[in-house]
N, C-alpha and C positions, 0 to 999 in steps of 0.2 A: 559620790555626793556632787551635790551641785549647788550654787548660792543663784537666787535671781531676786529680781527686783519683786516687792508686795506691796502693793496698793502705792500711795504715793509716796510713803517714807519709809517703811520699813524693809528687812531683807530677810527672805527667807531661805532656809536650808532644806534640801529634798534629799534623800536616800537615793539609793541607786534603784528602787523600786519605784520611784516617783512618790514616795509616801511624805509627809510633812514630817520634819524632826522639830524645827523651831523656828520663829520668827524673832528678830533682834532687830532693836532701833538703830544698830550703827553697823555697817558693813565688816569693820573691823571684830565687832563682836559675833558674827556669824563665820567670819576665818576661823576664830579661836576656837568656835563648837566644831567646825570640822576637822581642825587639828587634833584637839584632843578626841573626837570620835576615831579618827582614824589613828590617832596611837596608841589607843584601847584597845582596836581592832587587831593592828600588829602582835601586841602583847597577848594578846588572848591565843593568836595562832601561833605564835612562839611556844606558847605554853601547851597547845595542845602535842605540835612536834616533837617537844620533850618528852611526852606522855607515852606516845607512839613509840619514840625511840626507846624511852625504857622496856615498852613491851615487847617489840622487837630485840632487845638483847638478852629477852629469856630463854635460854637454852634449853632445847629437850635435851637430854641426857638420855640415851638408849641404854641405861641401867635397868635392866629386867628382874626384877627378882620374882621367881615362883612362888605363889601362895600355894597354900595345901591345896586349893581346889585347880589349880595351874592358870588363874588368871594373871596377867601380865600388868606390873604397874610401872608407871613414866614419871619419872621425877623431873620437876623443871626446877632450874635454879639461874641466879644473875651469872652473866660470864664474869 
């Protein structure tokens, strides 16, 4: 994210793909927008990491139980 002067008296916030996110009157406001968006990104990333960690903790138990037709059944459990 970056902040640039926008027109004579405004400040613009652009994302990493150079798309305009918002325009503020004060630079302090644009700094706050960037801080909040970055903290929100960090929270989303942490949430995704936790979800993938939970998925990777699923352990495939190799307990095969033969059914009448001979098919194998795998049981998934959390560690």
